[in-house]
C-alpha positions in Angstrom: 21.3 19.5 5.6 19.5 18.3 8.7 16.1 19.1 7.3 17.0 17.1 4.2 17.6 14.1 6.4 14.8 14.6 8.9 12.1 15.1 6.4 12.5 11.7 4.5 12.8 9.9 7.8 9.6 11.4 9.1 7.8 10.1 6.0 9.2 6.7 6.4 8.0 6.6 10.0 4.6 7.9 9.1 2.9 4.5 8.8 4.2 3.4 12.2 2.7 6.5 13.8 -0.8 5.4 12.6 -1.6 1.8 13.6 -4.3 0.0 11.7 -7.8 0.1 13.0 -10.2 -2.8 13.2 -12.1 -1.5 10.2 -8.8 -1.7 8.1 -8.8 -5.5 8.7 -12.3 -6.8 9.2 -14.5 -7.6 6.3 -11.9 -6.5 3.7 -11.6 -8.0 0.3 -7.8 -8.4 0.1 -7.6 -8.4 -3.6 -9.5 -5.1 -3.8 -7.3 -3.7 -1.0 -4.2 -4.7 -2.9 -5.5 -3.2 -6.1 -6.3 0.1 -4.4 -2.8 0.2 -2.9 -1.1 -0.6 -6.3 -3.3 1.7 -8.3 -2.4 4.6 -5.9 1.3 3.8 -6.6 1.9 2.7 -3.0 4.4 0.0 -2.2 2.9 -3.3 -1.0 1.4 -3.2 2.5 1.0 -6.9 2.9 3.7 -7.3 5.6 2.2 -4.5 7.7 -1.3 -5.9 7.3 -0.1 -9.4 8.1 1.6 -8.1 11.3 -1.2 -5.9 12.6 -4.5 -7.6 11.5 -4.2 -10.8 13.6 -4.8 -8.7 16.8 -8.3 -8.3 15.4 -8.6 -12.0 14.6 -8.1 -11.5 10.9 -5.7 -13.4 8.6 -4.6 -11.6 5.5 -4.6 -13.6 2.3 -1.2 -12.9 0.8 -2.1 -14.5 -2.6 -5.2 -12.3 -3.0 -3.5 -9.1 -1.8 -0.5 -9.6 -4.1 -2.7 -10.5 -7.1 -4.7 -7.3 -6.6 -1.7 -5.1 -5.9 0.1 -6.3 -9.1 -3.0 -5.6 -11.2 -3.4 -2.1 -9.7 0.3 -1.3 -9.9 0.4 -2.4 -13.5 -2.5 -0.1 -14.3 -0.9 2.8 -12.4 2.4 2.2 -14.2 0.6 2.3 -17.6 -1.1 5.5 -16.6 2.1 7.2 -15.4 3.9 6.0 -18.6 1.2 7.5 -20.8 1.5 10.8 -18.9 5.3 10.8 -19.3 5.0 10.2 -23.0 2.6 13.2 -23.5 5.1 15.5 -21.9 7.8 14.9 -24.6 
């Protein structure tokens, strides 16, 4: 039972264990970054980026990131949906 509780918590804390590097923030096209996150099926990372990138003097464009994430997530969802339909 403990392992069942510890394992999910360790995954949730995984992002906090690895802070963003300067290369994760500087010179980034935020729409492309959002698209990549969404296409990979990841939840939005905007809040994390907006919290950590200012220490490198970078402001994250929420509109661009969310626009890209939505497009990538929509494509990921279509792909997953087509895979699910093939199974049945």
